[in-house]
C-alpha positions as a Markdown table, in Angstrom:
| # | Residue | x | y | z |
|---|---|---|---|---|
| 1 | Met | 0.0 | 0.0 | 0.0 |
| 2 | Phe | 2.7 | 2.4 | 1.0 |
| 3 | Gly | 4.5 | 1.9 | -2.4 |
| 4 | Leu | 1.4 | 2.3 | -4.5 |
| 5 | Ala | 0.4 | 5.5 | -2.7 |
| 6 | Leu | 3.9 | 6.9 | -3.0 |
| 7 | Asp | 4.1 | 6.1 | -6.7 |
| 8 | Ala | 0.7 | 7.8 | -7.2 |
| 9 | Cys | 1.9 | 10.9 | -5.5 |
| 10 | Arg | 5.2 | 10.9 | -7.4 |
| 11 | Ala | 3.2 | 10.7 | -10.7 |
| 12 | His | 0.7 | 13.5 | -9.8 |
| 13 | Ala | 1.6 | 16.8 | -11.4 |
| 14 | Val | 0.1 | 19.1 | -8.7 |
| 15 | Val | 2.0 | 17.2 | -5.9 |
| 16 | Gln | 5.2 | 17.6 | -7.9 |
| 17 | Thr | 4.5 | 21.3 | -8.4 |
| 18 | Arg | 3.8 | 22.0 | -4.7 |
| 19 | Leu | 6.4 | 19.8 | -3.1 |
| 20 | Gly | 9.0 | 19.5 | -5.9 |
| 21 | Ser | 10.8 | 16.5 | -7.3 |
| 22 | Pro | 12.3 | 14.0 | -6.3 |
| 23 | Leu | 9.8 | 13.0 | -3.6 |
| 24 | Ser | 10.6 | 10.6 | -0.7 |
| 25 | Gly | 8.2 | 9.0 | 1.6 |
| 26 | Tyr | 8.7 | 8.0 | 5.3 |
| 27 | Gly | 6.8 | 7.2 | 8.5 |
| 28 | Val | 6.5 | 9.5 | 11.5 |
| 29 | Glu | 8.3 | 12.9 | 11.5 |
| 30 | Ser | 11.1 | 12.3 | 14.0 |
| 31 | Ser | 14.8 | 12.5 | 14.4 |
| 32 | Ser | 14.8 | 8.8 | 15.2 |
| 33 | Arg | 15.5 | 6.5 | 12.2 |
| 34 | Ser | 13.3 | 3.7 | 13.6 |
| 35 | Gln | 10.3 | 6.1 | 13.9 |
| 36 | Arg | 10.8 | 7.4 | 10.3 |
| 37 | Gln | 10.6 | 3.7 | 9.1 |
| 38 | Arg | 7.3 | 3.1 | 11.0 |
| 39 | Ile | 4.3 | 3.7 | 8.6 |
| 40 | Arg | 1.0 | 4.2 | 10.5 |
| 41 | His | -1.6 | 1.8 | 9.2 |
| 42 | Lys | -5.0 | 0.4 | 10.1 |
| 43 | Leu | -6.4 | -2.9 | 8.9 |
| 44 | Ala | -10.2 | -3.3 | 8.6 |
| 45 | Thr | -12.9 | -5.3 | 6.9 |
| 46 | Asp | -15.5 | -3.5 | 4.8 |
| 47 | Ala | -19.2 | -4.4 | 4.5 |
| 48 | Gln | -18.5 | -6.7 | 1.6 |
| 49 | Gly | -16.0 | -8.7 | 3.7 |
| 50 | Arg | -12.9 | -7.3 | 1.8 |
| 51 | Glu | -9.7 | -6.4 | 3.7 |
| 52 | Thr | -9.0 | -2.7 | 3.6 |
| 53 | Val | -5.8 | -0.9 | 4.7 |
| 54 | Thr | -5.4 | 2.8 | 5.5 |
| 55 | Val | -1.9 | 4.2 | 5.7 |
| 56 | Gln | -0.6 | 7.6 | 6.7 |
| 57 | Phe | 3.0 | 8.8 | 6.0 |
| 58 | Gln | 5.1 | 11.8 | 5.3 |
| 59 | Leu | 6.1 | 13.0 | 1.9 |
| 60 | Arg | 9.2 | 15.2 | 1.5 |
| 61 | Gly | 10.3 | 17.2 | -1.6 |
| 62 | Pro | 12.7 | 20.1 | -2.2 |
| 63 | Arg | 9.8 | 22.6 | -1.8 |
| 64 | Gly | 8.2 | 21.2 | 1.4 |
| 65 | Val | 6.7 | 18.4 | 3.4 |
| 66 | Gly | 3.3 | 16.9 | 3.2 |
| 67 | Thr | 1.2 | 14.2 | 4.9 |
| 68 | Val | -0.4 | 11.5 | 2.8 |
| 69 | Leu | -3.5 | 9.5 | 3.8 |
| 70 | Ala | -4.3 | 6.5 | 1.5 |
| 71 | Glu | -6.8 | 3.7 | 1.6 |
| 72 | Gly | -6.8 | 0.5 | -0.5 |
| 73 | Val | -8.7 | -2.7 | -0.7 |
| 74 | Arg | -7.1 | -6.2 | -1.2 |
| 75 | Asp | -7.4 | -7.2 | -4.8 |
| 76 | Ala | -5.4 | -10.2 | -6.0 |
| 77 | Ala | -5.6 | -9.1 | -9.6 |
| 78 | Ala | -4.1 | -5.6 | -8.9 |
| 79 | Pro | -0.4 | -4.8 | -8.9 |
| 80 | Gly | 1.0 | -5.2 | -5.3 |
| 81 | Gly | -2.2 | -7.1 | -4.3 |
| 82 | Tyr | -4.1 | -3.9 | -3.5 |
| 83 | Arg | -6.3 | -1.4 | -5.4 |
| 84 | Leu | -6.2 | 2.2 | -4.2 |
| 85 | Asn | -9.6 | 3.7 | -3.1 |
| 86 | Tyr | -8.2 | 7.1 | -2.4 |
| 87 | Val | -4.9 | 9.0 | -1.9 |
| 88 | Gln | -4.9 | 12.5 | -0.4 |
| 89 | Cys | -1.9 | 14.7 | 0.2 |
| 90 | Gln | -1.8 | 17.9 | 2.3 |
| 91 | Asp | 1.1 | 20.1 | 3.3 |
| 92 | Ala | 2.4 | 19.4 | 6.9 |
| 93 | His | 1.0 | 22.7 | 8.2 |
| 94 | Gly | -2.4 | 22.4 | 6.6 |
| 95 | His | -2.0 | 25.6 | 4.6 |
| 96 | Met | -2.9 | 24.2 | 1.2 |
| 97 | Arg | -6.0 | 22.4 | 0.2 |
| 98 | Pro | -5.8 | 18.7 | 0.1 |
| 99 | Ile | -4.7 | 17.2 | -3.2 |
| 100 | His | -6.9 | 14.3 | -4.2 |
| 101 | Val | -4.4 | 12.1 | -6.1 |
| 102 | Val | -6.9 | 9.2 | -6.4 |
| 103 | Ala | -10.5 | 10.0 | -5.6 |
| 104 | His | -13.2 | 7.7 | -4.0 |
| 105 | Gly | -14.6 | 5.3 | -6.5 |
| 106 | Glu | -12.0 | 6.1 | -9.1 |
| 107 | Gln | -10.1 | 3.3 | -10.8 |
| 108 | Ala | -6.4 | 3.6 | -10.2 |
| 109 | Ile | -4.7 | 2.6 | -13.5 |
| 110 | Gly | -1.2 | 1.1 | -12.9 |
| 111 | Gly | -1.3 | 2.3 | -9.3 |
| 112 | Val | -1.8 | 5.9 | -10.4 |
| 113 | Gly | -5.1 | 7.7 | -10.5 |
| 114 | Ala | -6.0 | 10.6 | -12.8 |
| 115 | Ala | -9.1 | 11.6 | -10.9 |
| 116 | Ala | -11.3 | 11.5 | -14.0 |
| 117 | Gly | -14.6 | 13.3 | -13.8 |
| 118 | Met | -13.6 | 15.3 | -10.7 |
| 119 | Pro | -13.9 | 19.1 | -10.9 |
| 120 | Ala | -10.6 | 20.9 | -11.0 |
| 121 | Ala | -11.4 | 22.8 | -7.7 |
| 122 | Ala | -11.9 | 19.5 | -5.9 |
| 123 | Leu | -8.5 | 18.3 | -7.1 |
| 124 | Gly | -6.6 | 21.4 | -5.9 |
| 125 | Arg | -6.0 | 22.3 | -9.6 |
| 126 | Ala | -8.1 | 25.5 | -9.6 |
C-alpha cells in the first residue's frame, strides 16, 4: 500500500509542483530513524468482507513536506495485491487544500489515478 500510494503521489503533477521532485516517503516525522521507518496503518474489513488498509505517511520534496492519507482494498488481480480507493496529500502545516491524487470510487490505473470526472477545484488544480 505504501509503495502504491507513494508512486501515485510521485506521478501526480500538482503534488510535484507544490512539493518538488524528487519525492521521498517515510513514516513518522522524527529524528529517530526507527520512527521514520514506521508507517502508520490500520487494517479493517468492509461491508462486503474485503480487507481494507489505511496508511498515513510523510512526503518530502525540495519545496516542502506533506502528509499522505491513503486507503486501499485487497485485490489479488491488482499490482501489489491492493487497489487504491483514495490517496490524499496535504502540506504538513495544513496551509494548502488537500490534493486528491486518487478520488473515492475512481479506478487507479497502474497504481496511479488521474481523478477522471472530478472538478478541478476538488483536485486542488483551480
